BAKOLKE-426041 format. One record per residue: chain; residue in three letters; y, z, x of N, C-alpha, C in turn. Coordinates in steps of 0.2 Angstrom, whole numbers, always signed. Atoms other than C-alpha are relative to their C-alpha. Example, Ala and Ser with C-alpha at 12.3 -4.5 7.8 and 13.67 -1.06 7.14 Angstrom:
REM residues 2
SITE   ch    aa   n.north    n.up   n.east   ca.north   ca.up   ca.east   c.north    c.up   c.east
SITE    A   ala        -6      +0       +4        -22     +39       +62        +6      +0       +4
SITE    A   ser        -6      -1       -4         -5     +36       +68        +5      +3       -4
REM end
This chain:
REM residues 164
SITE   ch    aa   n.north    n.up   n.east   ca.north   ca.up   ca.east   c.north    c.up   c.east
SITE    A   unk        +0      -3       -7       +121    +190       +12        +6      -3       +4
SITE    A   unk        -6      +3       -4       +134    +187       +25        -3      +1       +8
SITE    A   unk        +1      +0       -7       +131    +182       +43        +7      +0       +4
SITE    A   unk        -6      +0       -4       +145    +186       +56        -2      -1       +7
SITE    A   unk        +1      +2       -7       +146    +178       +73        +7      +2       +3
SITE    A   unk        -6      -3       -3       +158    +188       +84        +1      -4       +7
SITE    A   unk        -2      +4       -6       +166    +176       +97        -6      -4       +3
SITE    A   unk        +6      +4       -3       +152    +163       +98        +2      -5       +5
SITE    A   unk        -2      +4       -6       +152    +153      +114        -4      -7       +0
SITE    A   unk        +4      +6       -1       +138    +139      +112        +0      -3       -6
SITE    A   unk        +0      +4       +7       +141    +126       +99        -6      -2       -3
SITE    A   unk        +6      +1       +3       +123    +121       +96        -3      +7       -4
SITE    A   unk        +2      -7       +3       +119    +140       +92        +4      +1       -7
SITE    A   unk        -4      -1       +6       +134    +141       +79        -2      -6       -5
SITE    A   unk        +3      +5       +4       +128    +124       +72        -6      +1       -3
SITE    A   unk        +7      -2       +3       +110    +130       +70        +1      +6       -5
SITE    A   unk        -1      -6       +4       +117    +146       +62        +3      -3       -7
SITE    A   unk        -4      +3       +6       +128    +136       +50        -6      -4       -5
SITE    A   unk        +5      +4       +4       +113    +125       +45        -5      +5       -4
SITE    A   unk        +4      -5       +3       +102    +141       +42        +4      +3       -6
SITE    A   unk        -4      -2       +6       +117    +148       +31        +0      -4       -6
SITE    A   unk        +0      +5       +5       +117    +132       +21        -6      +1       -4
SITE    A   unk        +6      +0       +3        +99    +133       +18        -2      +6       -4
SITE    A   unk        +1      -6       +4        +99    +151       +12        +6      +2       -4
SITE    A   unk        -6      -2       +4       +116    +151        +3        +3      +7       +3
SITE    A   unk        -3      -6       -3       +122    +164       +15        +7      -1       +3
SITE    A   unk        -7      +1       -2       +141    +166       +19        +0      +1       +8
SITE    A   unk        +0      +0       -7       +145    +163       +37        +8      +2       +2
SITE    A   unk        -7      -2       -3       +160    +172       +46        +0      -1       +7
SITE    A   unk        -1      +1       -7       +166    +166       +62        +6      +3       +3
SITE    A   unk        -6      -3       -2       +177    +177       +72        +2      -2       +7
SITE    A   unk        -3      +3       -6       +188    +170       +86        +1      +6       +5
SITE    A   unk        +0      +7       -2       +190    +167      +100        -7      -3       +1
SITE    A   unk        +6      +3       -1       +177    +154      +101        -1      -3       +7
SITE    A   unk        +1      +3       -7       +169    +146      +117        +0      -8       -1
SITE    A   unk        +0      +7       +1       +172    +129      +109        +5      -2       -6
SITE    A   unk        -5      +2       +5       +183    +119       +97        -5      -2       -7
SITE    A   unk        +4      +1       +6       +177    +117       +79        -1      -7       -2
SITE    A   unk        +2      +7       +0       +177     +98       +81        -4      -2       +5
SITE    A   unk        +4      +2       -5       +165     +99       +95        -6      -4       -3
SITE    A   unk        +5      +4       +2       +152     +86       +94        -7      +3       -1
SITE    A   unk        +7      -3       +0       +137     +97       +98        +0      +5       -6
SITE    A   unk        +0      -4       +6       +143    +109       +84        -2      -3       -6
SITE    A   unk        +1      +5       +5       +143     +95       +72        -8      -2       +0
SITE    A   unk        +7      +3       +0       +126     +88       +78        -5      +6       -2
SITE    A   unk        +5      -5       +2       +117    +105       +77        +0      +2       -7
SITE    A   unk        -1      -1       +7       +124    +108       +60        -2      -6       -5
SITE    A   unk        +1      +7       +3       +120     +90       +55        +5      -1       -6
SITE    A   unk        -5      +1       +5       +127     +86       +38        +0      +6       -5
SITE    A   unk        +0      -6       +4       +125    +104       +32        +6      +4       -1
SITE    A   unk        -7      -4       +0       +143    +110       +36        +3      +0       -7
SITE    A   unk        -3      +0       +6       +148    +104       +19        -3      +4       -6
SITE    A   unk        +3      -5       +5       +136    +116       +10        +0      +7       +2
SITE    A   unk        -1      -7       -2       +141    +131       +20        +6      +3       -3
SITE    A   unk        -6      -4       +2       +152    +144       +13        +2      +4       +6
SITE    A   unk        -1      -4       -7       +161    +150       +29        +8      +1       +0
SITE    A   unk        -7      -2       -1       +177    +158       +34        +1      +1       +8
SITE    A   unk        -2      -1       -7       +186    +158       +51        +5      +6       +0
SITE    A   unk        -4      -6       +0       +194    +175       +56        +3      +0       +7
SITE    A   unk        -3      +0       -6       +207    +177       +70        -2      +5       +5
SITE    A   unk        +2      -5       -4       +200    +193       +76        -5      +5       -4
SITE    A   unk        +5      -5       +3       +187    +207       +73        +5      +5       -5
SITE    A   unk        -4      -4       +4       +202    +218       +67        +2      -3       -7
SITE    A   unk        -1      +3       +6       +207    +206       +54        -6      -1       -5
SITE    A   unk        +7      +0       +4       +189    +203       +48        -1      +7       -3
SITE    A   unk        +2      -7       +2       +186    +222       +47        +5      +3       -5
SITE    A   unk        -5      -2       +4       +202    +225       +38        +0      -3       -7
SITE    A   unk        +1      +4       +6       +197    +213       +24        -7      +1       -3
SITE    A   unk        +6      -1       +3       +180    +220       +21        +0      +4       -7
SITE    A   unk        -1      -4       +7       +177    +226        +3        -2      +7       +1
SITE    A   unk        +2      -7       +0       +175    +245        +0        -7      +0       +0
SITE    A   unk        +7      -1       +0       +158    +251        +4        -4      -6       +3
SITE    A   unk        +4      +6       -3       +153    +235       +14        -5      +3       +5
SITE    A   unk        +5      -2       -4       +137    +238       +24        -1      -5       +6
SITE    A   unk        +1      +4       -6       +137    +231       +42        -6      +2       +4
SITE    A   unk        +5      -1       -4       +122    +229       +52        +1      -4       +7
SITE    A   unk        -1      +3       -7       +125    +226       +71        -6      -1       +4
SITE    A   unk        +6      +2       -3       +111    +217       +79        +1      -1       +8
SITE    A   unk        -2      +0       -7       +111    +221       +98        -6      +4       +3
SITE    A   unk        +5      -4       -4        +98    +226      +111        +2      +7       +1
SITE    A   unk        -1      -7       -1        +97    +245      +113        +2      +4       -6
SITE    A   unk        -2      -4       +6       +100    +249       +95        -5      +5       -1
SITE    A   unk        +5      -5       +1        +92    +265       +89        -5      -1       -5
SITE    A   unk        +5      +2       +5        +83    +257       +75        -2      -7       +0
SITE    A   unk        +3      +6       +0        +72    +242       +73        +3      -4       -7
SITE    A   unk        -3      +4       +6        +79    +228       +61        -4      +0       -6
SITE    A   unk        +4      -1       +6        +65    +230       +49        -1      +7       -3
SITE    A   unk        +0      -6       +2        +67    +248       +47        +5      +2       -5
SITE    A   unk        -5      -1       +4        +82    +247       +36        -1      -3       -7
SITE    A   unk        +1      +3       +7        +83    +243       +17        +7      -4       -1
SITE    A   unk        -6      +4       +1        +95    +228       +15        +2      -1       -7
SITE    A   unk        -3      +1       +7       +106    +225        +0        +4      -6       +0
SITE    A   unk        -4      +6       +1       +114    +210        -7        +7      +1       +2
SITE    A   unk        -7      -1       -2       +131    +207        +1        +0      +3       +7
SITE    A   unk        +0      -3       -7       +126    +216       +18        +3      -5       +5
SITE    A   unk        -3      +4       -6       +134    +209       +34        -4      +1       +6
SITE    A   unk        +4      +0       -6       +123    +204       +48        +4      -2       +6
SITE    A   unk        -6      +1       -5       +134    +205       +64        -4      -1       +7
SITE    A   unk        +3      +2       -6       +129    +196       +80        +6      -1       +5
SITE    A   unk        -5      +1       -6       +139    +195       +97        -1      -6       +4
SITE    A   unk        +0      +6       -4       +143    +183      +110        -7      -1       +4
SITE    A   unk        +6      +2       -4       +128    +174      +119        +0      +3       +6
SITE    A   unk        +0      -2       -7       +133    +180      +136        +2      +8       +1
SITE    A   unk        -2      -7       +0       +140    +198      +132        -2      +4       -6
SITE    A   unk        +2      -4       +6       +133    +203      +115        +7      +3       -3
SITE    A   unk        -6      -4       +4       +144    +215      +104        +3      +5       +5
SITE    A   unk        -3      -5       -4       +157    +226      +112        -3      +7       -1
SITE    A   unk        +3      -7       +0       +150    +243      +117        +4      +5       -5
SITE    A   unk        -4      -4       +4       +164    +252      +108        -1      -1       -7
SITE    A   unk        +2      +1       +7       +160    +244       +92        -7      +2       -2
SITE    A   unk        +6      -3       +2       +142    +248       +93        -1      +7       +0
SITE    A   unk        +0      -7       +0       +145    +266       +97        +4      +3       -6
SITE    A   unk        -4      -2       +6       +158    +267       +83        -4      -1       -7
SITE    A   unk        +4      +1       +6       +145    +260       +70        -7      +1       +2
SITE    A   unk        +6      -2       -2       +130    +268       +78        -6      +0       -5
SITE    A   unk        +5      +0       +6       +121    +270       +61        -2      -7       -2
SITE    A   unk        +2      +6       +2       +121    +252       +58        -2      -5       +6
SITE    A   unk        +2      +3       -6       +116    +247       +76        -8      -1       +0
SITE    A   unk        +7      +2       +1        +99    +237       +75        -2      -4       +6
SITE    A   unk        +3      +4       -5        +88    +230       +88        -6      -5       -2
SITE    A   unk        +6      +4       +1        +75    +216       +88        -5      +2       +6
SITE    A   unk        +4      -2       -6        +60    +222       +99        -2      -6       +4
SITE    A   unk        +2      +5       -5        +56    +213      +115        -7      +3       +3
SITE    A   unk        +7      -2       -2        +38    +213      +122        -1      -1       +8
SITE    A   unk        +1      +2       -7        +41    +206      +140        +6      +3       +3
SITE    A   unk        -6      -3       -3        +53    +216      +151        +3      -5       +4
SITE    A   unk        -3      +5       -4        +56    +200      +161        +5      -4       -4
SITE    A   unk        -4      +4       +5        +64    +192      +145        +6      +4       -1
SITE    A   unk        -7      -3       +1        +83    +196      +145        +2      +0       -8
SITE    A   unk        -3      +1       +7        +86    +190      +127        -3      -5       -4
SITE    A   unk        +2      +5       +4        +82    +179      +113        +6      -5       -2
SITE    A   unk        -5      +4       +2        +92    +164      +107        +4      +3       -6
SITE    A   unk        -5      -3       +6       +107    +169       +95        -3      -3       -6
SITE    A   unk        +2      +3       +7       +101    +157       +81        -6      +3       -2
SITE    A   unk        +6      -3       +1        +84    +164       +83        +0      +7       -3
SITE    A   unk        -1      -6       +2        +90    +181       +81        +2      +1       -7
SITE    A   unk        -3      +0       +6       +100    +177       +66        -6      -1       -5
SITE    A   unk        +5      +2       +4        +85    +169       +58        -5      +5       -2
SITE    A   unk        +5      -5       +1        +73    +183       +61        +3      +6       -4
SITE    A   unk        -3      -6       +4        +85    +197       +54        +2      -3       -7
SITE    A   unk        -1      +2       +7        +91    +186       +39        -6      -1       -4
SITE    A   unk        +6      +1       +5        +74    +181       +33        -4      +7       -1
SITE    A   unk        +3      -6       +2        +68    +199       +34        +5      +3       -6
SITE    A   unk        -4      -2       +6        +83    +204       +23        -1      -4       -6
SITE    A   unk        +1      +4       +6        +80    +190       +11        -7      +2       -2
SITE    A   unk        +7      -2       +2        +61    +195       +11        +0      +6       -4
SITE    A   unk        -1      -6       +4        +66    +212        +6        +3      +0       -7
SITE    A   unk        -4      +1       +7        +77    +206        -8        -4      -5       -4
SITE    A   unk        +4      +5       +4        +63    +194       -14        +2      -7       +0
SITE    A   unk        -2      +6       -1        +71    +179        -8        +4      -3       -7
SITE    A   unk        -4      +2       +6        +85    +178       -22        +3      -7       +1
SITE    A   unk        -3      +7       +0        +91    +161       -27        -5      -6       +3
SITE    A   unk        +5      +5       -3        +75    +152       -19        -1      -6       -5
SITE    A   unk        +1      +7       +4        +74    +134       -25        -8      -2       +1
SITE    A   unk        +7      +3       +0        +56    +128       -30        +0      -7       +3
SITE    A   unk        +1      +7       -3        +50    +113       -20        -6      -2       -3
SITE    A   unk        +6      +4       +2        +38    +101       -28        -4      -1       +5
SITE    A   unk        +5      +2       -5        +22    +100       -18        -2      -7       -1
SITE    A   unk        +3      +7       +0        +16     +83       -14        -7      +1       +3
SITE    A   unk        +7      +0       -2         -3     +81       -13        -1      -6       +4
SITE    A   unk        +2      +6       -4        -12     +69        -2        -2      -6       -4
SITE    A   unk        +2      +6       +4        -17     +59       -17        +6      -3       -3
SITE    A   unk        -6      +3       +3         +0     +56       -24        +6      -2       +5
SITE    A   unk        -6      +1       -4        +11     +54        -9        -1      -1       +7
REM end
């Protein structure tokens, strides 16, 4: 799977997403401009020591990123107002889950151009404006991985109360 952050602004969110990508062996694409520098202490702190385990790429612009997509790449743009619920689609290995800026989301032109791939996460309280970016990534990524039966999952040895 691939996670794409378009113009991320808040270092801890990007660090949390990087940590999530490391844990799930998901490629991370960061599209400039950023609202921080890559040597930001908060970015590193949120990502902890996981950055070394993340397969990631920095892109100078959406245009550059889009021009390098493989033929047949499937992009799922996650943004409020989408015509489909994120769990209503069938994800495939190699899909791209695209998320926008924390303060502005994804550009409206991009959403309308790729309307068939525009997904939403349901909200239940009209007073809540949005969810945290890293939470949104986790929600959608884990649904995609669940549908794919968690490929590459590592078994963890259980420790019982009697031996540990």
